[in-house]
N, C-alpha and C positions, 0 to 999 in steps of 0.2 A: 255456671261453673266454667272453669277455664278450658279453652279449646284444646290445650295440649293434652289434658286428661281425657277429653272426649275422643280424641284421635287415638290415644294410646290404648284405651280399652276397646276401641272400634265401635263406640256407640253410634258414630256416623253410618256404619254399615247397617246397623239395625234400622236406623232412620230411612236409609235407601230402600230396605225391604218394605217398610211401612208405606213409603211414597208409592211403591209399585202397586199397592192394593187400592189406592185412591183413583178416582175417575177423572176429576177435573184437574187442570194445571194448578189452580189455586190451592186445592187440597193437598196436592203433591208437594207444593212449595211449603205449605204449613207444616207438613210432616218432616221435611228436611230441616226446618227451622226450630224444631222442638228443643227445648232446653229444660233440664230438671228444675222443679220447683222446691221451695223450702217451707212453704206454708202448709201445715198439716191438713187444714180444712180443704184447701184447694186440691191437694194431692189425692185425698180420699174421694173428693167429688169426681175428679178425672178418672180414677180407678173404677168408681161406680158406673160412670158413663160407659166405660169399656165393657163391664160386666153386663149391663142392661142390653147393650148392643149385641153381645154374644147370645144372650137369651133370645133376642129377636131373630137372629140369623139361624138359630137352631130350629125355629118354627117356620121360618119363611125363607125360601131360597132366593126370592126376587125382591130387592129393595128399590123402590122408584127414585133413585138418586140420579140427577142430571149431570152431564159432563160440562155444562156451561159453554159449550162450543159456540163461538160467535156472539155471545151475549154480553159479557162484561164490558168490552170495548164499546159496544153500541150504547149501553146504558150510560156509560161515562160521557159520551160525545153528543147525545141527542139534544142537550140544552146548550150546545156550543156552535150551533149552525150546521151540524153534520146531518146529512140526509141519507139514512140507511137504505140499502137495496131491498127489494122484495124478499130475496133469499134471507137477509138478516132478520126481517120481520117474521119469517117462518121459524127461524131459530128461537126468536123471542117467544112466539106462540107455543112452541114445543116446551120451552122452559116453563112457561106459565102453566101448561098442562101438568108438568111434572111437579110443580109446587103444589098444585091442587091435590095430586095423587098422594104425595108424601105427607101432606098435612092430614089427609083423611086416614092414610095408613097408620101414621104415628098416633093419632088420637084413639085408634082402636087398640093400641098397645099400652094403655094407661095402667093396666093391672100388672103386666110383665115388666114394664119399663117406666115407672112413674116420673122419673127425673127427665130423661131425654124426650119422652113423649110430650112433656109440658113445653118444650121449645117450639113445637108446632103451632102453639097459640099465637106466636109472633109473626107467623107467615101471612101474607096477603094474597087472596085468590085473584083479585083484579079481573072480574068477569067482564066488565065493560071493555077493557082493552083487549082481552082475549077474543071476545066476540067480534069486535071491529076488525081485528087483524084477520080472523077467519072469514069474515064477510068480504073483505077487500082483496085478499091474496089467496091464490090457489096454485099449487104446483110451482112455487117460486116465481110467480109472475102476477101482475094485477089482473084480477078477475074482470070479465066482460061487464058484470053487473055491479062493479064497485061504485058506479054513479050512473045516473040516467044519461048524462051527456056522453060518457064513455061508451055506453051501450049503443046510442044512436050513431056516434062517430064510427065505431068499429063495424056497425051494420052497413053504413055507406061505403066504408073501405072495402068490405067483402063484396058488395055489389059491383063496384067499379073494377076491382081486381078480376072478377069473373068476366066482365065485358072485355077487359084488356086481353085476357087469355083467349077468349073466343076469337077476337080479331087477329091475334098473333097466329092462332091455328090456321085461320083462313089465309093469311099472308104467306105462311110457310108452305102451304099447299100450292099457291099460285107462283111462288118464287123458289121452288125447291132446287132448281139448277144452280142458283147463286149460293146456296147454303152449304156449310161444312157438315152440319147434322141438323136434324129436325127436333131441336130441343130448345125450350124457352128458358132463358137465364135472366138473372137480375145483376146488373152491373152499375155501381155507383148509385144505387137506389132506384134505377129505372129498368123496366122490363125491356129485354132486347133479344135479338136473334144473332146467331153466329154466321157471318158471311165470309166467303172466301175472299182473300185480299185482293185478287185480280178483278173482282166484281164490285168493289166498294163504290165505284163511281156510277155504276149502272143501277144499284139498288137504291130506291127512294127512301132515304132516311139519314139519321145523324149518327156519327161514330161516338160511342160513349166509352169504349175501352178497346184494347188491343192485346192479343195473346202474346206471351213471352217470345214465341218463335217468330211472330210477325206474319204468319200465314193466315191468321184469322182476325177479323175485326168484328166487334160486337156493336150492332147498330139498332137504334130505336127508329122503327118505321114512322114516316111523317104523319100517317093516319092516326097515330096514337098520342100525339103531342098534347092534345087538349085533355084527354083522359088521364095521361100521366101527370100533368100539372095539377089537375084536381086531386089526384091520388096523393101526391106529394104534400099538398096543402092539408089534406085530412090527417095524414100521418103526423104532421107537425102539431096539429090540434090534439091528436091522440097522445103524443108525448107530453105536451103541456098539461093535459088532464092527469096523466100518470104522475107527473111531478107534483101536481096539486094534491092528489090522493096520498102520496107518500109524505108530503108536508103535513097533511091532516093527521096521519098516523104518528108522525114524529112529534107533533105538538101534543097529541094525546099521551104518548109515551113519556114525554118530558114532564107532564103533570104528575106522573107517578114515580118520578126518579127516586125519591126517598124510600117508597115502599119496595121498589125493585131492588135497591141496594140492600135493604134488610132481607129480602128474599134470597138474594145471592149469598149473603153472609150465612143465612140459615141453611142453605143447601150445601155450602162449603163445609159448615160445621157437621152436618149429618154425614157428608162424604168422608170427612176426616175420622169421625167417631166410628163409622162402620169399617173403615180401613183398619183401625186399632183392633176391632173385633175379629176381622179376617186374619190379621197377623196372629192374634191370640190363638185362633183355631189351628193355624198352620203350625205353631210352635207347641201346641197342646199345653198352653199356659194357663195360669190361674191368677186371680186377684189374691194378694197376700195381705197380711195384717201390717198396718203402719202404726208405730208408736214411737214418738220422738224421744222417749226416756228409757226404753228397754233394751237397747243394743240390738245386734243382729243375732237371730236364731234361724239359720238357713237350713232347710231340710230338703233332701233329694232334688237339689237344683242342678240344672244342666246348662252348659254354655249355649246361649241362643243360636250361635252361628255354626255350631258343630253338629246339629241335627240330633235326632232321637237316639242315636247310638252312643252319645257322649256318656261318660261315667258320671253318675250323680254325686253331687257335693253336699255334705252335711257338716256344718261347723257353727260355732258361736263366736262372737266378738263383742266386747263391751259389756259383758255380763259377769263372768268370773274373772276375766282378764281383758286388758285393753290392747295388748300387743301379742301378735302371733308370729313366731319365727318358724319358717318352713325350710327344712334342710333335706338333702338327698341328691341323687345323681342327676346329670343332665338328661334331657328328653323324658324326664319322669312325670312331667305335667305341672311343675311348680308355677311356671309363668301363666299357663292357661288357668290355673286355680285362682291366682290373685287377680287376673283379668276378669274372671267370672264374677267375683265379688264386686268389683268396681262397676262392671257393666250392668249387673242386675240392680245395684243400688240406683244407678242413673235411670234405668228403665222404670222402676217402681216410682221414683219421684217425678217421672214424666207422665204418670198416669197409664202406663203400659203393663199388661199382664206379663208374668215371667214363667218360664218352665220350672216350677218348684211346687212343693206341697202347699196347700191352701193355708195350713197353720204355721207356715214360716213367718217370722217377725222381722221387719226392717225398721231400723231407727232412721231418723232424718238427719242427714249431714248437710252442712251449709256449703261445703266444697269438698272436692276430691283432688288430691295431689298425687301424681303418678311419675315414677321414674322407672321406665321399662325399656329395654332394648339397647341397641348400639347408638350412642349419641355423638359419634365422631363427626366433626365439622371440618371438612376440607377447606371451605371458604375462609374460616377464621383460624386455620392452622391449629386446631385444638385436638388433643388426643381424646380417645374414648373416655379415659379416666377424667380428664379436665372437664369435658362437657358434662359427664355424669355429676361431677362435684358442683359445677355451676348450677345444674338443675336442683340438686339437693340443697344448696345454699338458698335458692329461691323458696324452696319448700319450708326450710327451717324458719325463714322470715314470716311466713304466712300460716303456718300450722298453729292450731289453737283448739279449744274445745269445740265439739260438734264438727270436726273435719275428719276425713278418712285419708290416711297416707298409705300409699302402696309403693314399695321399693323392691326392685328385682335385682338380685345379686349385688347387695349392698357391699361397698368396699372393694369391689373386684377391679381389675385392671391396673394394679400397682403391686409393690412389694407385699407379699402375703402377710408378714408380721405387722407392717404399718397399716395395711388395708384392714386387717382384723381389728386393730386398735381404733382406727378411725370409725369403723362400722359400729362398734359398741358405743362409742362416744356419741355418734349421731342418733342411735337408737335411744340412748338415755335422754338426750335433749328433746327428741320428739315426744317421748313418753312424758317428760316434765311439762310439755306444752299442753297436755291433756287431750292430744289427738288420739283417735283410734288408729291402729297401725297393723299392717301385714307386710312382712319382709321375707325374702328368700335369700339364702346364702349357701356357700360351700364350706364356710369356716366352721370347724368343730368347736373352736373356742366360743363362738357366738351361741352355738347350741348349749354349751355348758353354762354360759352366762344366762341364757334364758331360763335354765332349770333353777337357778338360784334367785334371780331377780324378781321381786314382787310385782305382780301385774303383768308378767310375761308368761307365755305358754309356748311349748315346742310343738311342732307338727312335722310330718314327713309324708312323702309320697310312697305308697306301697310298691314293692318290687318283687317279681317272681324270679328267684334264683335258679329255678330248674329250667325255665324257658329263656332266661335272661331278657325278659320283657317287662317294661314298666306297666303297672296296673292302673295308673292315673287316678288312684284313690287316696284321698287325704286322710291320714291318721293323726288324730289329735292327742297330745300328751306324750308323744314319743319323737325324739329327734331322729333324723335320717342319717344314713351312712352313704359314703360315696360309692361303695360296692365295687371299687376298682379292682381290689385283690380277688374278690369273689368271682367277678366276671372274667378276669384274666386266667384264674384257675380253671373255670368252667371251659374256657376256650383252649385249654391245653398247655398253659404256661407251666414250665417245670417247677416242681415243688421247691427245689433249692433256691430258685430265683424269687419265688413268692416269699419264702422265709426270710431271705436277705433283704428284700424290699420292706418287710414289716419291721425287721430290726433297725433298718435305716430310718424308718418313719417314726417307730414307737419305742425303739430300744430293745424290744423282744417281740416275738411273734404273738399276735393276739389269739386268744382261745377261739376255737371254732365252734364252741357250744352255742346252740341256738340257731345254727344254720343247717342242722341236719346232716353234718358230715363227720364221720368218725375216722380220723387219720390212722393209717397203718405206720407205726414207728418201728424202724429196724433197729437192731442192736447197735449198729454203727451210729445211727442218729441219736440213740439214747446216750451213748458215750460222748458224742459231740455236745449234746445239750448239757451234760454233766460238767464238761470242761468249760462250757460257756458260763454256766452258773458260778463255777469256781473263779473264773476271770472277773465276773461281775462283782463277786464278794470282795476279791482283792482290790478291784477298782474303787469300791466304796471307801475302803480304809486307806487307799493310796493318795486320795486327794487331801492336801494339807492346806491349812490357812496360809494365804499368800501365793499359792500356786496360780500360774496363769493357765486358763483352760480355753478350749475352742468350742463354740456352740454352732453346730452345722446348720440347724434349721433357721438360725438368725444370721448366719454368716458373719459372726462377730466374736471378738475375744472378750474374756472376762477375768476377774480375780476372785478366788475363793475367800470369802470373809468368815465363813463358819463351816465345819465339817458336816457330813450327812447326818440327818436326824433319823428317828426310828423308821420312817417310811422312805428313807433314801434320798431326801431332798437336800441339796446343797444351797447354802446362802451365798449369793454371788453379787458382785458389783459389775454392771454392764453399762457402758457409756454413761457413768456417773449415777446410774439408778441401781437400787437394790432390788433383786428379784430372787425367787426360789425356783429351782429346776431339779428334776430328778437326775441323779448321777448318770442314768443311762442316756440322757440326751446331750451329755457333754463329753469332750475328749481331752486328755492331757495335752498341754501345749509346751509350757516351760516351767520346770520346777522352781520353787521359791529360792532355792540355794543358788540357782543361776541368775536370778533377778536382783537379789539384795545381798549386801555383805553379811558376814556371820552374826555381828552384833546389831544389825539394823533394826530400828524400832518400827515395827509394822503399824503402830498407831498412826504414823505419819501417812500411811496409805488409807486407813479406814476411818480415822477421826477427822473432823472438821478442824480448821485452824483455831477457832475459838476454844474448842474442847481441849486441843493439845496445849494451849496457852494455860487453861485452867489447871490441867494436870501438872504442868511444870511448876505453877505457883503452889499447889498443894504439896508437891514433893519437897519444897523448900521449908514451908511453915504452915501452921493452921491459919486460915483466913475466915473470919466470922461471916456467915451468910453466903459463902461461896459454895455452889452446888453444880453438879454435872448431870444434866438430864439427856440421856440418849434418845435419839429420835428427833432432836432439835433440827431446825432448818440449817443446812450447811451453807 
């Protein structure tokens, strides 16, 4: 799936959490590189792996997974002339011990975890290599008994060192006045004593080092020259034998390179699988049902990154409808809701458990396209709207059957009327591409469109008008309201301002029924309302064909083509297009008497040129076959 969608729904943050539960760097990297699958069989197998691992960790707190510290590089380099250190062989031995333990541990889990326990059969115990490393190396160094020659050599070294120390002790007693302190030291590989600088010519020996202050010289007594030379020779032989033993262990390790690489892969796999199980337990998540043909039926799902206090989400998509339009106020949780759907879909198709009911059903989508957030691009001098449209254009080119499209605040960032029209056109195009779709919007016209359009469904985020707090709960089948008037009223905005605002927005105040408020109407207000109704009635009859009117919400002029119908709608021509609007939403601008001469033929305004020509011919004489069909393209 595309990286933009992965970042937009924050799938990468879930993968970071997953990687934190892995022990080895290799398993951590595998977690960070997870991408959703599209093969149903593979997805179900990955989900089952996680489920089996959860069953195991419920019964056993300690899983013998190794961190692979110091192992992978060593295995890679042993057959390329690289000579590992004793410490690295200790790491390898510890790894082989872990392989043996996890193999035996997993084979005991065949009943609870038949799938992942079977992976243990591919692991190699490599007893010969393990035993040889254990025999040769102890406490991160070559053991004295790694070979007979090393045993003899180190025994001789020990004997000579004892002789050297005995002689040094005697010399220090007899020459104490020359010495800075009575301590035996080793300088440049030779045993020496610390002599005061002024006595260096009187002390019988050779200078092997000098202190940083220059006040002390470290001297090897002449009586020790022969023993020291013999000791140096033995140490060289010891080092050569150590290198030979390390070479032997390296050659033995190289013969098992293939088996070791399989063991590493097996250990990384177990590390990764149990990391998925640990994440599942942390999220209180479950394996859900995957069926590529049944759509989404999400039950009691929570956003994985919001913790256990998140409000559960229940919804369907692709079953009774393919497009869900969510409306409602800002901060109500619309964006979180659509992100949750995309994120959970990615998790399921990656073999991860999700915090939702077990009987939730997820279809398989081949891609998820997302347009969420502020897309302003300073570098390319693009506005938020332009960047948003660029993203949507890309989505339109790629959306198809078996894709999920998630759009946040579609059509926003530009003129409301044009943005609304563009949003509906985009939704239609995406629907025709057969993609599944979730979109959020502020436009009430889109809500009304979704109520009428087949395959669309409205949704809204629940809102508590008493506390003025969003409830973050998705309601399916009901479009949301902006709640701006209700919130303003609750916060103390004067009633007359609220009423005026409603008249500006809708032509008359909306009924307050359904929000639990019973208004107290004074006699003065009743009188005022009566006058307003009379004005409205007069206004309906005052609009005449040919009048120029002003449309406030479109900020545009229009011409009345037909008077108000039974529900008060005027037929208008606006910018060359015919539309219907309630008379309450327009205002008088210029009477037709002021626009046209008294005998002016208004057909010239409303009829196309070819229709006017046909009328003129018909007025002169009968013409066979000549007809006028209104509604023809002008």
